[in-house]
VOGU-3710 file (C-alpha; in Angstrom, 3 decimals, decimal comma):
1> mfrgniaclp> 0,185/0,030/0,125  2,804/2,607/1,156  5,460/3,232/-1,732  8,718/5,216/-1,084  10,387/6,045/1,778  7,856/6,183/4,210  8,362/3,759/7,899  7,442/3,472/10,991  3,713/2,604/10,696  2,858/3,398/14,069
11> rlilytgrpa> 3,628/6,982/13,838  0,400/7,375/11,476  -1,733/9,795/13,233  -4,917/10,162/11,237  -7,617/12,603/11,817  -11,207/11,322/10,679  -13,371/13,983/11,643  -13,801/14,520/8,200  -14,156/11,898/4,824  -11,018/10,477/4,430
21> irthlivrta> -9,633/12,424/1,631  -9,784/15,805/3,471  -8,042/14,089/6,732  -5,039/15,283/7,982  -2,403/12,412/7,852  1,288/12,922/9,472  3,759/10,925/8,283  7,740/10,894/8,853  10,478/9,438/6,798  12,880/6,998/8,451
31> gfktfpivcf> 17,000/6,876/8,683  16,948/11,113/9,917  18,254/12,678/12,579  15,471/15,162/12,125  12,395/14,125/9,754  9,463/16,466/8,468  5,983/16,326/9,996  3,602/16,607/6,799  0,198/17,674/6,549  -1,660/15,298/4,331
41> kcgrwqwqgk> -4,623/17,756/3,297  -2,631/20,721/3,084  0,910/19,944/2,505  2,392/21,949/5,641  5,347/20,590/7,273  7,342/21,291/10,340  10,517/19,731/11,365  10,645/17,278/14,581  13,209/14,812/16,041  16,491/16,181/16,933
51> nkeqkpitag> 19,656/18,058/15,880  23,301/19,389/17,380  21,464/21,402/20,084  18,111/19,462/20,554  17,137/16,517/22,129  14,740/13,551/20,517  10,842/14,970/20,899  9,499/12,336/22,465  6,282/12,221/24,943  8,761/11,695/27,864
61> nlkleppkpq> 10,454/15,057/27,457  7,547/16,824/26,297  6,511/18,791/29,051  3,453/20,959/28,417  1,826/23,625/31,288  -1,017/25,751/31,043  -0,114/29,329/30,724  0,584/31,310/33,768  -1,372/34,251/34,657  0,615/37,612/33,469
71> apkktqtpti> 0,307/40,825/35,013  -1,085/43,035/32,205  2,145/44,814/30,277  2,680/48,698/31,411  1,939/50,385/27,932  4,893/52,121/26,234  2,493/54,949/24,726  3,792/57,966/26,258  1,269/59,956/28,419  -0,280/63,302/27,316
81> selkilknll> -1,046/66,198/30,074  -4,454/67,673/30,612  -2,924/70,903/29,535  -1,548/70,036/26,091  -4,648/68,325/25,376  -6,710/71,756/25,909  -3,902/73,529/23,688  -4,484/70,941/21,159  -7,806/71,603/20,851  -7,439/75,279/21,049
91> hyiwpkgdnk> -6,639/75,637/17,335  -9,191/73,400/16,204  -11,578/76,780/17,320  -9,793/78,996/16,464  -7,591/77,869/13,194  -5,064/79,963/11,576  -6,088/81,523/8,323  -9,594/80,188/8,484  -11,838/83,319/8,900  -15,510/81,500/8,842
101> vrsrvvlalv> -14,868/79,458/11,734  -13,243/82,411/13,484  -16,343/84,716/12,590  -18,730/82,204/14,004  -16,402/81,960/17,249  -16,495/85,430/17,786  -20,372/85,663/16,957  -21,082/82,997/19,388  -19,165/84,920/22,181  -21,301/88,076/21,401
111> lllgakllnv> -24,160/86,176/21,863  -23,210/84,504/25,358  -22,270/88,192/26,346  -25,807/89,299/25,703  -27,129/86,373/26,914  -25,214/86,799/30,332  -26,465/90,888/30,453  -29,811/89,903/30,079  -29,505/87,556/32,181  -28,729/89,605/35,221
121> qvpfffkqvv> -31,365/92,007/34,500  -34,115/89,459/35,259  -33,673/89,716/39,401  -33,708/93,495/39,279  -37,029/93,781/36,901  -38,396/91,374/39,248  -37,465/93,133/42,379  -39,043/96,185/40,959  -42,382/94,607/40,359  -42,576/93,309/43,548
131> dnmnvewsdp> -41,830/96,817/44,847  -44,710/98,461/42,938  -47,055/96,040/43,956  -46,124/96,616/47,597  -48,173/99,915/48,206  -51,588/101,186/49,144  -53,623/101,071/46,055  -56,184/103,491/47,330  -53,784/106,242/47,590  -54,399/108,494/44,484
141> tvalpaaial> -50,460/109,007/44,226  -49,499/104,994/43,647  -48,344/104,419/40,229  -50,635/103,404/37,049  -51,120/99,610/36,384  -49,511/100,310/32,870  -46,257/100,792/34,308  -46,040/97,832/35,996  -47,313/96,087/33,260  -44,274/97,511/31,535
151> tvvcygtarf> -42,402/95,918/34,268  -43,433/92,782/33,868  -43,187/92,849/30,033  -39,527/94,225/30,547  -38,983/91,071/33,044  -40,010/88,639/30,604  -38,435/90,128/27,557  -35,430/89,896/29,661  -35,739/86,509/30,591  -36,745/85,322/26,674
161> gavlfgelrn> -33,868/87,348/25,322  -31,376/85,248/27,431  -32,441/81,962/26,342  -33,040/82,820/22,859  -28,990/84,428/22,420  -27,952/80,794/24,409  -29,928/78,935/21,872  -28,585/81,187/18,557  -24,921/80,762/20,376  -25,325/77,032/20,386
171> avfarvaqna> -26,463/76,712/17,149  -23,642/78,909/15,768  -21,514/76,765/17,730  -22,759/73,402/16,553  -20,536/73,594/13,117  -17,735/74,809/15,190  -17,703/71,973/17,501  -18,305/69,087/14,854  -15,951/70,280/12,287  -13,449/69,639/15,379
181> irnvsmetfk> -14,746/66,585/16,177  -14,630/65,567/12,369  -10,786/66,635/11,656  -9,839/65,202/14,986  -11,495/61,781/14,006  -9,926/61,775/10,614  -6,367/62,826/11,831  -6,311/60,271/14,394  -7,596/57,249/11,532  -5,161/58,236/8,961
191> hlmkldlgwh> -2,542/58,147/12,066  -3,602/54,958/13,139  -3,183/53,660/9,328  0,370/54,674/9,403  1,264/52,652/12,089  3,139/49,596/11,692  1,524/46,059/11,471  3,242/45,230/14,583  1,377/47,793/16,218  -2,018/46,823/15,304
201> lsrqtggltr> -1,729/43,156/16,341  -0,955/43,757/19,457  -4,012/46,109/20,143  -7,300/44,642/20,714  -9,553/46,679/17,871  -12,861/46,722/20,347  -11,075/48,402/22,774  -9,788/50,546/20,087  -12,725/51,403/18,648  -14,839/52,308/21,854
211> amdrgckgis> -11,774/54,705/22,998  -12,050/56,663/19,599  -15,485/56,745/20,328  -15,521/57,737/23,627  -12,832/60,667/22,849  -14,627/61,711/19,889  -17,995/62,482/22,156  -15,590/64,109/24,514  -14,411/66,476/22,425  -17,718/68,525/21,618
221> yvlsamvfhi> -18,288/68,995/25,511  -14,271/70,042/26,283  -14,970/72,747/23,312  -17,860/74,063/24,237  -16,993/74,329/27,723  -13,220/76,018/26,952  -15,242/78,650/25,212  -18,896/78,874/27,222  -18,844/77,922/30,641  -15,422/78,430/32,436
231> ipitfeisvv> -14,734/82,162/31,557  -18,595/83,284/31,352  -19,336/81,207/34,637  -16,311/83,115/36,204  -17,635/86,432/34,769  -21,000/85,859/35,856  -20,094/84,894/39,481  -17,692/88,330/39,398  -20,815/90,595/38,279  -23,288/88,503/41,207
241> cgiltyqfga> -21,316/89,422/44,033  -20,248/92,749/42,905  -23,731/93,903/43,114  -24,489/92,021/46,380  -21,314/93,897/47,621  -22,700/97,429/46,120  -26,480/96,716/47,122  -26,256/95,089/50,507  -22,875/95,890/51,839  -19,790/93,416/52,994
251> sfagitfttm> -21,550/90,976/55,168  -23,551/89,338/51,912  -20,423/89,488/49,861  -18,222/87,455/52,651  -20,619/85,136/52,786  -20,608/84,743/49,095  -17,201/85,121/48,996  -16,181/82,433/51,541  -19,206/80,074/49,644  -17,225/80,299/46,527
261> llysiftfrt> -14,449/79,215/48,121  -15,669/76,138/49,694  -17,667/75,412/47,058  -14,733/75,209/44,394  -12,046/73,934/46,719  -14,873/70,826/47,771  -15,854/70,885/44,124  -12,214/70,171/42,875  -10,570/67,919/45,407  -13,865/65,415/45,392
271> tawrtrfrre> -13,535/65,591/41,274  -10,058/64,455/41,659  -10,917/61,628/43,665  -13,648/60,041/42,089  -11,131/60,649/38,310  -9,496/57,097/39,355  -12,938/55,639/39,271  -13,931/56,894/35,805  -10,554/55,286/34,221  -11,485/52,160/35,932
281> anqadnkaas> -14,272/52,327/34,268  -13,307/53,213/30,942  -10,485/50,242/30,899  -13,745/47,802/31,832  -15,748/49,450/29,510  -12,269/48,579/26,822  -12,412/45,252/27,783  -15,458/43,983/27,604  -16,048/45,583/24,142  -13,044/43,710/22,697
291> valdslinfe> -14,378/40,219/24,601  -17,935/40,808/22,466  -16,153/42,287/19,205  -13,849/39,041/19,137  -16,762/36,711/20,306  -19,033/37,701/17,350  -16,087/38,209/14,620  -15,311/34,191/15,735  -19,105/33,460/15,934  -17,994/30,193/13,667
301> avkhfnneny> -15,227/29,233/15,770  -17,685/29,184/19,078  -20,315/27,241/17,708  -17,660/24,559/16,295  -16,549/24,054/19,785  -19,910/24,432/21,743  -18,261/27,519/23,773  -21,119/30,138/23,791  -21,439/29,599/27,458  -17,416/30,493/28,260
311> laekyhksll> -17,453/33,515/26,272  -20,814/34,768/28,001  -19,329/34,008/31,388  -16,042/35,585/30,216  -18,012/39,041/28,917  -20,255/38,586/32,297  -16,979/39,125/34,155  -15,637/42,251/32,157  -19,496/43,771/32,986  -19,109/42,858/36,115
321> kyrdsqikva> -16,100/44,984/36,397  -18,110/47,709/34,612  -20,785/47,808/36,652  -18,588/48,036/39,839  -16,541/50,714/38,328  -19,817/52,621/37,476  -21,366/52,119/41,030  -18,123/53,772/42,294  -18,711/56,710/40,101  -22,145/56,975/40,657
331> qslaflnsgq> -22,060/56,617/44,382  -19,067/58,892/44,042  -21,299/61,736/42,095  -24,245/61,299/44,935  -21,709/62,518/47,319  -20,184/65,426/45,656  -23,901/66,211/44,650  -24,807/66,101/48,193  -21,938/68,223/49,335  -22,280/70,702/46,488
341> nlifttalta> -26,089/71,460/48,275  -25,072/71,593/51,744  -22,760/74,314/51,148  -24,763/76,215/49,041  -28,099/75,784/50,680  -26,436/77,020/54,293  -25,233/80,129/52,842  -28,585/80,336/50,867  -30,200/80,284/54,500  -27,753/82,710/56,276
351> mmymgctgvi> -28,047/85,505/53,641  -32,085/84,802/53,409  -32,058/85,923/57,818  -30,197/88,572/57,064  -32,485/89,690/54,868  -35,549/88,876/56,891  -33,531/91,096/59,704  -32,904/93,980/57,417  -36,809/93,661/56,116  -38,064/93,895/59,786
361> ggsltvgdlv> -35,452/96,492/60,897  -36,764/99,164/57,571  -32,896/99,037/55,878  -34,361/96,349/53,568  -37,752/96,283/51,406  -39,163/93,002/50,684  -38,383/93,806/46,909  -34,668/93,665/48,263  -35,464/90,296/49,809  -37,036/89,051/46,880
371> linqlvfqls> -33,498/90,304/45,290  -31,328/88,836/47,361  -33,037/85,391/46,985  -33,091/85,609/42,933  -29,381/86,489/43,166  -27,995/83,783/45,328  -30,260/81,492/43,225  -28,787/82,769/40,283  -25,687/82,467/41,636  -26,198/78,801/42,206
381> vplnflgsvy> -26,735/77,999/38,540  -23,594/79,216/38,080  -21,643/76,991/41,082  -23,886/74,353/39,862  -22,486/74,923/36,387  -19,527/74,925/37,127  -19,375/72,020/39,237  -20,932/70,012/36,923  -18,711/71,461/34,140  -15,768/70,683/35,865
391> relkqslidm> -16,408/67,146/36,580  -17,596/66,646/32,831  -14,413/68,655/31,924  -12,743/65,980/33,862  -14,500/62,868/32,395  -13,792/64,359/29,211  -10,310/64,967/28,988  -10,114/61,277/30,511  -11,943/59,620/27,855  -9,582/62,192/25,015
401> eslfklrnnk> -6,996/60,813/26,745  -6,954/57,673/25,220  -7,629/59,092/21,795  -4,844/61,280/22,335  -2,443/58,720/22,902  -3,479/57,368/20,118  -2,337/60,401/18,434  1,223/60,451/20,386  2,188/56,609/18,899  5,167/56,562/17,162
411> iiiqnpskpk> 4,993/56,394/13,270  7,705/53,207/12,743  7,784/52,957/9,149  8,137/56,665/7,793  9,143/58,038/4,104  12,758/59,142/3,347  13,004/62,705/3,988  13,474/62,563/-0,511  11,579/59,857/-1,324  12,360/58,186/-4,767
421> mlpenggpyd> 9,409/57,161/-6,933  8,559/53,332/-8,338  6,511/53,789/-11,638  3,562/51,676/-11,087  3,156/51,135/-14,480  7,060/50,157/-15,336  8,963/47,366/-14,734  9,124/44,199/-14,180  11,169/44,748/-11,276  14,060/42,405/-9,639
431> ivfdnvtfgy> 14,131/42,155/-5,663  17,445/41,387/-3,714  17,841/40,538/-0,280  20,659/41,359/1,021  21,960/39,698/3,907  18,283/40,351/5,570  18,422/39,705/9,263  15,190/40,202/10,765  12,844/39,113/14,176  9,697/40,371/15,340
441> dprrkiiqna> 10,900/39,933/18,796  14,790/40,810/19,157  15,747/37,627/20,544  14,251/35,177/18,203  14,962/35,702/14,638  12,942/34,746/11,765  14,946/35,820/9,139  18,976/35,333/9,708  21,474/36,891/6,954  19,053/36,106/3,648
451> sfvipaglkt> 20,588/36,695/0,457  18,885/36,039/-2,693  17,687/37,237/-5,751  13,977/37,543/-7,015  14,600/38,209/-10,439  12,198/40,267/-13,163  9,650/39,249/-14,795  9,962/35,673/-14,084  7,795/33,024/-11,689  9,921/32,370/-8,442
461> avvgpsgsgk> 8,614/29,901/-4,984  9,360/30,111/-1,693  9,175/26,890/0,142  10,140/25,755/3,648  9,039/24,530/6,795  6,515/26,631/8,991  8,246/29,061/10,596  11,038/29,557/8,268  10,041/33,216/7,240  8,520/32,691/4,250
471> stlmklvfrf> 5,317/35,464/4,554  7,831/37,682/6,239  9,638/38,088/3,521  6,731/39,531/1,601  6,192/41,770/4,714  9,495/42,848/4,407  9,132/43,748/0,965  5,658/45,826/1,231  7,621/47,379/4,191  5,346/46,559/7,021
481> ydpeegrili> 8,246/46,123/9,135  12,045/47,001/8,345  14,929/44,650/8,484  17,158/44,674/11,114  20,613/43,946/9,359  21,110/44,205/5,700  18,563/45,727/2,964  15,861/44,764/0,154  16,593/46,375/-3,108  14,017/47,188/-6,058
491> ngidireydl> 15,110/47,666/-9,238  18,642/48,329/-7,988  17,444/50,404/-5,165  16,869/50,125/-1,264  12,852/50,064/-0,781  13,471/52,618/2,023  14,446/55,460/-0,207  11,035/54,849/-1,934  7,681/56,584/-1,673  5,742/54,419/0,477
501> dslrhamgvv> 2,599/54,919/-1,453  4,657/54,397/-4,714  6,196/51,160/-3,271  3,392/49,418/-2,450  1,593/50,765/-5,846  3,552/48,445/-7,402  3,009/45,342/-5,458  -0,126/42,949/-5,375  -0,959/40,332/-3,077  -3,466/37,107/-3,132
511> pqdtplfndt> -3,481/36,273/0,362  -3,932/32,814/2,057  -6,847/34,039/3,801  -8,592/37,179/2,035  -9,848/40,082/3,863  -13,329/40,763/2,468  -15,363/44,126/3,536  -18,733/43,285/4,990  -19,950/45,334/1,626  -21,160/44,154/-2,029
521> iwenvkfgri> -19,026/42,027/-4,301  -18,542/45,165/-6,568  -17,147/47,051/-4,046  -15,137/44,511/-2,799  -13,422/44,163/-6,170  -13,214/47,712/-6,892  -11,044/48,029/-3,496  -8,086/46,827/-5,364  -8,202/50,405/-7,674  -10,733/52,571/-6,286
531> tasdeevtra> -10,155/54,966/-9,614  -11,009/51,672/-11,631  -13,633/52,748/-14,260  -17,205/50,339/-14,586  -15,435/48,206/-17,345  -12,529/47,562/-15,874  -13,729/45,994/-13,026  -15,832/44,259/-14,808  -13,087/43,043/-16,765  -11,378/41,619/-14,275
541> ieksqlapli> -14,171/40,008/-12,606  -14,571/38,092/-15,834  -11,060/37,149/-15,860  -10,734/35,503/-12,589  -14,241/33,097/-13,733  -16,432/35,062/-11,119  -19,257/35,877/-13,551  -20,683/31,833/-13,218  -20,801/32,349/-9,568  -22,453/36,331/-9,731
551> hrlpaglntm> -25,184/34,711/-12,305  -25,911/32,516/-9,584  -26,949/34,633/-7,071  -30,237/36,749/-6,788  -28,593/40,013/-6,090  -24,892/39,782/-8,398  -22,738/41,882/-7,712  -24,731/43,967/-5,279  -24,485/40,698/-3,310  -23,155/40,895/0,617
561> vgerglmvsg> -20,114/38,861/1,025  -20,850/38,950/5,273  -18,330/39,885/7,673  -14,982/38,522/6,526  -16,843/37,470/3,757  -18,483/34,391/5,439  -20,948/34,441/2,877  -19,157/33,323/0,319  -16,636/29,872/0,116  -12,982/29,497/0,347
571> gekqrlaiar> -12,743/29,116/-3,429  -14,729/32,347/-4,397  -12,955/34,489/-1,836  -9,402/33,399/-3,610  -11,417/34,612/-6,950  -12,227/37,906/-5,668  -8,743/38,296/-4,549  -7,393/37,305/-7,787  -10,204/40,034/-9,438  -8,702/42,278/-7,237
581> vllknapimf> -4,843/42,199/-8,096  -5,636/41,550/-11,574  -7,899/45,346/-11,255  -4,418/46,571/-9,314  -2,295/45,432/-12,202  0,915/45,802/-10,253  4,307/45,028/-11,790  5,119/42,524/-8,681  2,632/40,298/-7,550  2,886/37,657/-4,567
591> fdeatsaldt> 0,415/34,967/-3,983  1,211/33,767/-0,168  -0,307/29,892/0,286  -3,082/31,217/-2,101  -4,344/28,008/-2,429  -3,191/25,801/0,633  -6,919/25,666/2,151  -8,760/24,456/-1,216  -9,587/21,297/-2,057  -7,758/19,915/-4,957
601> hteqallkti> -10,218/20,539/-7,591  -10,708/24,187/-6,766  -6,981/24,262/-6,155  -6,262/23,699/-9,982  -9,196/25,657/-10,835  -7,729/28,655/-9,244  -4,228/27,843/-10,509  -5,517/27,717/-14,331  -6,993/31,286/-13,642  -3,695/32,495/-12,252
611> ranfdrgsrt> -1,654/30,693/-14,946  -3,942/32,206/-18,012  -3,931/35,997/-16,654  -0,444/36,479/-14,820  1,917/36,146/-17,705  5,681/35,869/-17,258  7,968/38,608/-18,822  5,283/41,413/-17,716  5,439/40,892/-14,210  7,642/39,925/-11,509
621> svfiahrlrt> 5,656/36,790/-9,624  6,692/35,084/-6,208  4,648/32,334/-5,070  4,851/31,236/-1,592  3,506/27,754/-0,986  3,892/24,380/1,084  2,124/21,863/-1,533  5,007/21,966/-4,261  3,079/20,957/-7,107  1,465/24,272/-7,504
631> iadadkiivl> 5,130/25,400/-7,822  7,153/22,898/-9,994  6,879/25,167/-13,214  8,551/27,728/-11,198  11,279/29,176/-13,026  13,590/29,622/-9,583  12,590/28,004/-6,373  14,156/29,373/-3,219  14,150/26,851/-0,356  14,362/28,314/3,506
641> eegklkeegt> 15,089/26,861/6,561  15,104/28,411/9,915  15,176/31,924/8,440  18,267/30,887/6,054  18,996/30,331/2,537  19,000/26,741/2,244  18,902/26,023/-1,448  17,895/27,575/-4,327  17,361/26,467/-8,451  14,342/24,502/-10,926
651> hsellahpns> 12,723/22,051/-9,900  14,744/19,492/-11,938  18,086/20,873/-10,795  16,931/20,770/-7,019  15,604/17,147/-7,679  19,014/16,293/-9,174  20,126/16,050/-5,400  19,004/13,478/-3,970  19,665/14,627/-0,432  18,683/18,308/-0,718
661> lyselwniqe> 16,069/19,369/1,258  13,369/19,968/-1,486  13,752/16,671/-3,003  12,832/14,770/0,650  9,961/16,953/0,754  9,077/16,378/-3,065  9,424/12,624/-2,214  6,913/12,947/0,483  4,215/15,035/-0,720  4,753/12,264/-4,093
671> nldlletelk> 3,990/9,418/-2,078  1,196/11,216/-0,010  -0,716/11,540/-3,512  -0,265/8,243/-3,861  -1,962/7,619/-0,267  -4,555/10,032/-0,883  -5,891/7,594/-3,917  -5,517/4,835/-2,651  -7,686/6,183/0,538  -9,922/7,738/-1,698
681> eeediekeae> -10,991/4,241/-3,333  -11,016/2,357/-0,066  -13,579/5,245/0,830  -15,724/4,163/-2,511  -14,946/0,804/-1,938  -16,468/1,314/1,639  -19,266/3,516/0,366  -20,222/0,621/-2,105  -20,422/-1,776/0,256  -22,502/-0,114/2,703
691> rkraeladk> -24,806/0,571/-0,021  -25,340/-2,544/-1,059  -25,652/-4,325/2,748  -28,662/-1,357/2,491  -30,162/-2,860/-0,339  -30,044/-6,488/0,976  -31,305/-5,039/4,251  -34,535/-3,117/2,789  -35,201/-6,769/0,697
//
């Protein structure tokens, strides 16, 4: 049954969860100190066994332990002060050279001043009404009711005017605030798009989006607080205190000043104490959002392993932490409000007592008592507002802190000061790796002193065991990362000298798992080149042989592919990827294990499409593969092992050396192909036998 260099049948491991033709079969070759473990389905292999520095891997010395819980890593993002946040926001409400925005801010301030002046007049009109009413109406010298009516009208007009001016102010300033939110959001988004791949892979998307959402909401409040609350409230308090002092003497001024001082100290200190509860709530909220988003994105995996309850419990724990933090926020807020009201009520009671004493003694009128009451209550509005503004301002600044921290992250991969352009429609280009060393972690090198040439206009394959650095090569060429040592040249120039957009425009990729947006087929294909015409998009769809699929779909090109493309099959996703790169028409093409997850029939059909549309000579093609049959026709094959160049040559040249790594791997996969055929035959025989037994049972 077995042919070739296959031995040690007890080491055959067959995973029978699916039909035999699609199972994972692991075999090893005999007589080698190190041996590859090969996946029957996808052709992946990994080295196991022993080498000069490694003991043989056995059940006795292979120890697996659950990971120990680790303390959360301290962020490397630089902190940002509240003052710096406010300074950053200031240029959004007073931008240089933008007279339209500045004129809106000035108009809003004028309306604000008018509202405050009218608001101060309201208590005086009310005092006049009360004093006019406190007379003997039988006295012929008493003022006419018309005069009282006029005073009442002035009172109502002043009150309505203050409200109207305030609302007009809000309407005028709304565009300024919303434009600031838009600008900050866009700048943050663009900054995130410029950060390196390593930064994005280390972040939880759910927490990231939640932090941006909260930060943008806080911008509107902070802007309005800066312009319309802090300075105007201070002005209003000063005016009211001045009136009380001028009208009623130093005793009222002393109580007013003491009240303001105690109120402010209590508010600021209590709010500072509450700040940590808000930060804890934000962290718990980010964690809960990340758990929820991860669970929804990986919905199929949740169902495959029946882990709904596990994730629900994990989400529940995150929500409990958020609940506990929010309870602390609410309880501390209740304490703050109670303390503020106690201070204010005590002052109001004292001043009303003094006013009543003055009325009894004849030094004050009833109207004066009403004026004191109105002014004190008018003082309470800005005082309470100042407390709430400071409280909300602190919370908004905390929310914005995470947003501005994102903007403080250093962009590692940057354009050179004088970038060179790589012609998008030029080529084909060669790619040279010159003594390149790289590792995602400095302690573990993925690529080590790799030097080789990918010829221009030819088909080059890169093969090797898992973890040998094949896909990393592509990421380095795209400049997702920069090498630690050595250099990569395209067209004879170090890629770090090229403009980033120019470099990436000259390259296309068909990945193993095509990332798709939750949009229509048409929009996902057009993503390859946004500026493409409808005719170009249609031609790319036809060349990638997507037309039969589209004709079967009720909505055709307007069919939604679902979150991450879950509504289409693996083969259809890869055809969408091919349509994208056909539309991009780049001179350098990468195929990163583009068919490894597909069945044999779909794989062959897809390879036929690739060969028909990506001709040699017009572009440089790089195929990263595990299944060697898919790249046997390559003009050059580069074999990597542990990040180093092991060997290179054509298929026939590498097979001419029986001791080469490529030759050994080819022989293993050839034997697996024979085994696959025999297993398929056995499966068909077993199915036929079952059918006959079922027929006999029916008879």
